[in-house]
C-alpha positions as CSV (number, residue, x, y, z in Angstrom):
1,X,54.7,39.4,115.8
2,X,57.0,40.5,118.6
3,X,56.7,37.2,120.3
4,X,57.4,35.2,117.1
5,X,60.4,37.3,116.3
6,X,61.8,37.1,119.8
7,X,61.6,33.3,119.8
8,X,63.5,33.1,116.5
9,X,66.2,35.4,117.8
10,X,67.2,33.0,120.6
11,X,67.8,29.9,118.4
12,X,71.6,30.3,118.1
13,X,72.6,31.9,121.4
14,X,76.1,31.5,122.7
15,X,74.7,31.8,126.2
16,X,72.2,29.0,125.9
17,X,74.9,26.8,124.2
18,X,77.3,27.3,127.1
19,X,75.0,26.4,130.0
20,X,73.2,23.3,131.2
21,X,69.7,24.2,132.4
22,X,67.8,22.4,135.2
23,X,64.7,20.5,134.3
24,X,61.7,22.5,133.3
25,X,59.7,23.7,136.3
26,X,56.2,22.4,135.8
27,X,53.5,25.0,134.8
28,X,51.1,26.2,137.5
29,X,48.1,24.0,137.9
30,X,45.1,24.8,140.2
31,X,44.7,27.7,142.6
32,X,47.3,28.7,145.1
33,X,47.9,31.7,147.5
34,X,51.0,33.7,148.3
35,X,52.0,36.9,150.1
36,X,53.5,38.3,146.9
37,X,52.8,37.4,143.2
38,X,55.8,38.0,140.9
39,X,55.2,38.1,137.2
40,X,58.5,37.4,135.3
41,X,61.5,35.2,136.2
42,X,64.2,37.5,134.8
43,X,66.7,39.4,136.8
44,X,64.2,41.9,138.2
45,X,61.6,39.3,139.3
46,X,64.2,36.9,140.7
47,X,66.0,39.7,142.6
48,X,62.8,40.9,144.1
49,X,61.8,37.4,145.0
50,X,65.1,36.8,146.9
51,X,64.8,40.0,148.8
52,X,61.1,39.4,149.7
53,X,61.7,35.7,150.7
54,X,64.6,36.9,153.0
55,X,62.1,39.2,154.7
56,X,59.7,36.3,155.4
57,X,57.3,36.7,152.5
58,X,55.9,33.7,150.6
59,X,56.6,34.4,147.0
60,X,55.3,32.8,143.8
61,X,56.9,33.6,140.5
62,X,55.1,33.0,137.2
63,X,57.2,32.9,134.1
64,X,55.7,32.8,130.6
65,X,58.7,31.0,129.0
66,X,61.8,29.6,130.8
67,X,63.7,31.3,133.5
68,X,65.7,34.2,132.0
69,X,64.5,33.4,128.5
70,X,64.2,37.0,127.6
71,X,66.7,39.9,127.9
72,X,68.1,38.6,131.2
73,X,69.6,35.6,129.4
74,X,70.6,37.2,126.1
75,X,72.1,40.6,126.9
76,X,75.7,41.9,126.4
77,X,76.6,40.9,130.0
78,X,77.8,44.4,130.8
79,X,77.2,45.4,134.4
80,X,77.3,49.2,134.4
81,X,77.3,52.0,136.8
82,X,74.7,54.7,136.3
83,X,71.7,54.9,134.0
84,X,71.2,54.9,130.2
85,X,69.6,58.3,130.6
86,X,72.6,59.8,132.3
87,X,72.0,62.0,135.3
88,X,70.0,64.7,133.5
89,X,66.4,63.4,134.2
90,X,67.3,63.0,137.9
91,X,68.9,66.5,138.2
92,X,66.1,68.2,136.3
93,X,63.2,66.6,138.0
94,X,64.5,65.8,141.5
95,X,67.4,68.1,142.1
96,X,71.1,67.5,142.7
97,X,70.8,65.8,146.1
98,X,68.3,63.2,144.9
99,X,70.3,62.7,141.7
100,X,73.4,61.9,143.9
101,X,71.3,59.4,145.9
102,X,70.2,57.7,142.7
103,X,73.8,57.6,141.4
104,X,75.0,56.1,144.7
105,X,72.3,53.5,144.6
106,X,73.4,52.5,141.1
107,X,76.9,52.0,142.4
108,X,75.6,49.9,145.2
109,X,73.8,47.8,142.6
110,X,77.2,46.7,141.4
111,X,78.3,45.7,144.9
112,X,75.0,43.8,145.2
113,X,76.0,41.6,142.2
114,X,79.3,40.7,143.8
115,X,77.5,40.0,147.1
116,X,75.0,37.8,145.5
117,X,77.7,35.9,143.6
118,X,79.6,35.4,146.9
119,X,76.5,34.5,149.1
120,X,75.0,32.0,146.6
121,X,78.2,30.8,145.0
122,X,77.1,31.8,141.5
123,X,79.8,30.9,138.9
124,X,79.2,33.4,136.1
125,X,82.6,34.5,134.8
126,X,82.5,37.8,136.7
127,X,85.1,40.4,135.5
128,X,85.7,44.1,136.5
129,X,86.6,46.9,134.2
130,X,84.8,48.9,131.6
131,X,85.8,51.1,128.6
132,X,83.8,54.0,127.3
133,X,85.1,54.7,123.8
134,X,84.5,57.4,121.2
135,X,85.0,57.1,117.4
136,X,85.1,60.7,116.3
137,X,86.4,64.1,117.4
138,X,83.0,65.4,118.5
139,X,82.2,62.1,120.2
140,X,85.5,62.4,122.0
141,X,84.6,65.8,123.2
142,X,81.2,64.6,124.4
143,X,82.9,61.7,126.2
144,X,85.3,64.1,127.9
145,X,82.4,66.3,129.1
146,X,80.4,63.4,130.3
147,X,83.3,61.9,132.3
148,X,84.0,65.4,133.8
149,X,80.4,65.6,134.8
150,X,80.4,62.2,136.3
151,X,83.5,62.9,138.3
152,X,81.3,65.2,140.4
153,X,79.3,62.2,141.4
154,X,82.4,60.2,142.3
155,X,83.2,58.2,139.2
156,X,86.9,57.7,138.8
157,X,88.2,57.1,135.2
158,X,91.5,57.0,133.4
159,X,90.8,59.2,130.3
160,X,93.0,58.8,127.2
161,X,93.1,60.4,123.8
162,X,95.0,59.9,120.5
163,X,97.8,57.3,120.5
164,X,97.4,56.8,124.3
165,X,94.0,55.1,123.6
166,X,96.1,52.0,122.5
167,X,97.0,51.5,126.1
168,X,93.5,50.3,126.7
169,X,92.2,49.0,123.4
170,X,94.1,48.1,120.2
171,X,91.7,49.6,117.7
172,X,92.3,52.2,115.0
173,X,88.7,53.4,115.3
174,X,88.7,55.2,118.6
175,X,89.9,58.7,119.3
176,X,89.3,58.7,123.1
177,X,88.4,56.3,125.8
178,X,87.7,56.3,129.6
179,X,88.5,53.3,131.7
180,X,86.8,52.6,135.0
181,X,87.1,49.7,137.4
182,X,83.7,49.6,139.1
183,X,81.6,48.4,136.1
184,X,82.4,45.1,134.3
185,X,80.9,42.1,132.8
186,X,79.6,38.5,133.4
187,X,77.9,35.6,131.7
188,X,74.3,36.8,131.9
189,X,72.5,33.5,131.7
190,X,74.8,31.8,134.2
191,X,74.1,34.7,136.6
192,X,70.3,34.5,136.0
193,X,70.1,30.8,136.6
194,X,72.2,31.3,139.7
195,X,69.7,33.8,140.9
196,X,66.9,31.3,140.3
197,X,68.7,28.7,142.4
198,X,69.2,31.2,145.1
199,X,65.5,32.2,145.1
200,X,64.5,28.5,145.4
201,X,66.9,28.1,148.2
202,X,65.0,30.8,150.1
203,X,61.6,29.0,149.5
204,X,60.5,30.9,146.4
205,X,58.2,28.9,144.1
206,X,58.9,29.3,140.4
207,X,56.5,28.1,137.6
208,X,57.8,28.1,134.0
209,X,55.5,28.2,130.9
210,X,52.9,29.9,133.1
211,X,52.0,33.1,131.3
212,X,49.7,35.5,133.1
213,X,46.8,36.1,130.8
214,X,44.7,38.2,133.1
215,X,45.1,40.0,136.4
216,X,42.2,40.9,138.6
217,X,43.1,43.9,140.8
218,X,41.8,45.0,144.1
219,X,42.6,44.5,147.7
220,X,43.5,41.0,146.7
221,X,45.2,40.4,143.3
222,X,44.4,37.3,141.3
223,X,46.6,36.3,138.3
224,X,45.2,33.7,136.0
225,X,47.2,31.4,133.7
226,X,46.1,28.7,131.2
227,X,45.8,26.1,134.0
228,X,45.8,27.9,137.3
229,X,45.7,31.0,139.3
230,X,47.5,32.8,142.2
231,X,46.0,35.1,144.7
232,X,48.1,37.5,146.8
233,X,47.7,40.8,148.6
234,X,50.8,42.2,146.7
235,X,52.1,41.8,143.2
236,X,55.1,42.9,141.1
237,X,55.1,43.1,137.3
238,X,58.6,42.3,136.1
239,X,57.8,41.1,132.5
240,X,59.0,44.3,130.8
241,X,58.3,44.6,127.1
242,X,57.1,41.0,126.8
243,X,54.4,41.3,129.4
244,X,51.7,42.6,127.0
245,X,52.5,39.8,124.5
246,X,51.0,37.2,126.8
247,X,48.3,39.2,128.5
248,X,47.5,42.5,126.7
249,X,45.1,43.5,129.5
250,X,47.5,42.7,132.4
251,X,49.2,46.1,132.4
252,X,47.7,48.4,129.8
253,X,48.5,51.4,132.0
254,X,52.2,51.0,131.7
255,X,52.8,49.3,128.4
256,X,52.9,52.6,126.3
257,X,55.6,53.9,128.5
258,X,58.2,51.5,127.1
259,X,59.3,50.4,123.7
260,X,60.7,47.0,122.7
261,X,64.0,47.5,120.8
262,X,65.8,44.7,119.1
263,X,69.5,44.3,119.7
264,X,71.8,41.7,118.3
265,X,75.1,39.9,119.0
266,X,77.6,37.6,117.4
267,X,80.0,35.2,119.0
268,X,83.3,34.1,117.3
269,X,85.0,30.8,117.6
270,X,87.6,30.8,120.5
271,X,90.5,33.0,119.8
272,X,94.2,32.9,120.7
273,X,94.3,34.2,124.4
274,X,97.4,36.2,123.5
275,X,95.4,38.1,120.8
276,X,92.6,38.8,123.3
277,X,95.1,40.3,125.8
278,X,96.6,42.4,123.0
279,X,93.3,43.8,121.8
280,X,91.9,44.6,125.3
281,X,94.7,44.2,127.9
282,X,92.5,44.7,130.9
283,X,89.8,42.3,129.6
284,X,87.3,45.1,130.1
285,X,83.9,45.3,128.5
286,X,83.5,48.2,126.1
287,X,80.8,50.4,124.6
288,X,80.9,53.5,122.4
289,X,78.9,56.6,122.9
290,X,77.0,56.7,119.6
291,X,73.2,56.8,119.7
292,X,73.2,53.4,117.8
293,X,76.0,51.9,119.8
294,X,78.5,49.0,119.6
295,X,79.2,47.0,122.7
296,X,81.6,44.1,123.0
297,X,83.8,42.0,125.3
298,X,85.7,38.7,125.5
299,X,84.0,35.7,127.0
300,X,85.8,33.4,129.5
301,X,86.6,31.0,126.7
302,X,88.2,33.8,124.6
303,X,85.4,34.5,122.1
304,X,84.7,38.0,121.0
305,X,81.0,38.7,121.8
306,X,80.1,41.8,119.7
307,X,76.7,43.5,119.9
308,X,74.8,46.4,118.4
309,X,72.8,47.3,115.3
310,X,69.4,48.0,116.9
311,X,66.0,47.6,115.3
312,X,63.0,49.7,116.3
313,X,60.6,47.4,114.5
314,X,60.0,43.7,115.1
315,X,61.9,42.8,111.9
316,X,65.4,41.4,112.2
317,X,67.8,43.3,109.9
318,X,68.7,41.6,106.6
319,X,72.2,40.1,106.3
320,X,72.6,40.6,110.0
321,X,75.6,38.3,110.6
322,X,77.6,39.9,107.7
323,X,76.8,43.4,109.0
324,X,77.8,42.5,112.5
325,X,81.0,40.8,111.4
326,X,81.9,43.8,109.2
327,X,81.4,46.2,112.1
328,X,83.5,44.0,114.4
329,X,86.3,44.0,111.8
330,X,86.2,47.8,111.6
331,X,86.7,48.0,115.3
332,X,89.3,45.2,115.3
333,X,90.9,44.6,111.9
334,X,92.8,41.6,113.5
335,X,89.4,39.8,113.7
336,X,88.5,40.2,110.0
337,X,88.9,36.5,109.4
338,X,87.5,35.3,112.7
339,X,84.9,32.6,112.3
340,X,81.4,33.6,113.6
341,X,79.8,30.6,115.4
342,X,76.8,32.3,117.1
343,X,74.2,34.9,116.1
344,X,71.4,35.9,118.5
345,X,69.4,38.8,119.8
346,X,66.3,39.9,121.6
347,X,64.3,42.8,122.8
348,X,65.1,45.2,125.6
349,X,62.6,47.7,127.1
350,X,63.5,51.3,126.7
351,X,61.7,54.3,128.2
352,X,61.3,57.6,126.4
353,X,64.0,59.4,128.4
354,X,66.0,56.1,129.0
355,X,65.6,56.4,132.8
356,X,64.2,53.4,134.7
357,X,60.5,53.3,135.2
358,X,59.5,51.9,138.6
359,X,56.1,52.6,140.2
360,X,52.8,51.5,141.6
361,X,49.3,50.8,140.2
362,X,47.0,51.3,143.1
363,X,48.2,50.5,146.5
364,X,49.5,46.9,146.1
365,X,50.7,46.3,142.5
366,X,54.2,47.4,141.7
367,X,56.0,47.4,138.3
368,X,59.7,47.5,137.3
369,X,60.5,48.3,133.7
370,X,62.4,50.7,131.4
371,X,65.9,49.5,132.2
372,X,67.0,50.7,128.8
373,X,70.0,48.4,128.4
374,X,71.4,48.9,132.0
375,X,69.4,46.0,133.5
376,X,72.2,43.7,134.5
377,X,73.0,45.8,137.6
378,X,69.8,48.0,138.0
379,X,67.5,45.0,138.2
380,X,69.2,43.9,141.4
381,X,68.6,47.4,142.8
382,X,65.0,47.4,141.6
383,X,64.3,44.1,143.4
384,X,65.8,45.4,146.6
385,X,63.7,48.6,146.4
386,X,60.4,47.0,145.6
387,X,60.9,44.5,148.5
388,X,61.5,47.4,150.8
389,X,58.4,49.1,149.5
390,X,56.2,46.0,150.0
391,X,57.7,45.7,153.5
392,X,56.6,49.3,154.2
393,X,59.9,51.1,153.6
394,X,59.2,52.9,150.4
395,X,61.5,56.0,150.6
396,X,64.1,54.8,148.1
397,X,61.6,53.2,145.8
398,X,59.6,56.5,145.7
399,X,62.7,58.4,144.5
400,X,62.4,56.5,141.2
401,X,58.6,56.5,141.2
402,X,58.7,60.4,141.3
403,X,60.4,60.5,137.9
404,X,58.0,61.6,135.2
405,X,57.7,59.4,132.1
406,X,56.0,60.1,128.9
407,X,54.2,57.7,126.6
408,X,55.8,57.0,123.2
409,X,53.9,59.0,120.6
410,X,51.6,57.5,118.0
411,X,49.8,54.9,120.0
412,X,50.2,51.1,119.3
413,X,50.3,51.5,115.5
414,X,52.5,54.6,115.0
415,X,54.9,54.6,117.9
416,X,57.4,52.3,116.2
417,X,57.5,54.2,112.9
418,X,57.9,57.5,114.8
419,X,60.9,56.0,116.7
420,X,62.5,54.7,113.5
421,X,62.5,58.3,112.1
422,X,64.0,59.7,115.2
423,X,66.7,57.0,115.2
424,X,67.5,57.8,111.6
425,X,68.1,61.4,112.6
426,X,70.5,60.4,115.4
427,X,72.3,57.9,113.2
428,X,73.0,60.7,110.7
429,X,74.4,62.8,113.6
430,X,76.7,59.9,114.6
431,X,78.2,60.0,111.1
432,X,79.2,63.7,111.3
């Protein structure tokens, strides 16, 4: 059911409509060998493949669909500092010094995006600038406290309240905002396809429509697909919440630690550039601090790309386009008559505490998941860390592997209903 819903949600994507993909890479046929087997050709898998190939490893990437067909090619395009969990899990479990190291690595992940764009000449509409916004008095207080806490880690922001908010965003909804220059946005599918071209330039072999249906573990790993297999001494699972849809037994150990959450976006027709500059003068990406959040930005061709309205089941909400357009108009009344030309969505992988979940299964199989909506930047970091671990330098990878993660309650049948009830509670709190 998740797979069918995910396929339908990508039928009217602005991102797919605004790129020209290369020809389909033929599916794997026959048996081949590699140094590292990579499962998943999204940001995490491609980033890891680049890093490993640059270290001299022969890497084979198996992708169940097309390159970046999942969250990597559909997301809000926001490249963010930090973690969806905030710093609390790191501070509580690892201490302040390790929490600072994790934060510093998240900042470096933004630098890595810019370095990759430069090194591989990836044209992906990269912009810097990000707005944290709050739509109520208590959310404004929470935002102020969060920015004050993050200042101790080195985050510099321009904090505004009341009428001063209009300096950054022309919306009647927000009572406070914090502008920072390190985070920003990009065209996610252009970036992902650029990473794939970069990986191939380093000798990485990528096979599309090659879902891994079974994985034999041991000193040598063997991944089987419909028409072939790959054997390698090391492997990396980077399929996130879609991994179990194709091979339920490939990673049963880690699947319960993440939850697929549906998130949705609309894209307007191109707008007057002067209107775009008036609404968000800095052309920053923006996101509110509600539990069920709104996130939005302008595209390079002056469309408003507006996202939010999550679903914790596999069902797409009814009247989705109208709901999204109404929410957009509440944020920006000037866009109440804007024509909506695109509506799409997909599933992201969230962990229970919203911290990334990186780790090992045995000695030679690594996994990268739980990006929880911060994957544009953190996947690059994940790829770098797992490559270092495979190459025998695991200190930084192990910082994340030390984080304790709980399984979602209820097992396969009840964990989604349990999360729906929890989300309803938080939505009611957002309304106070």
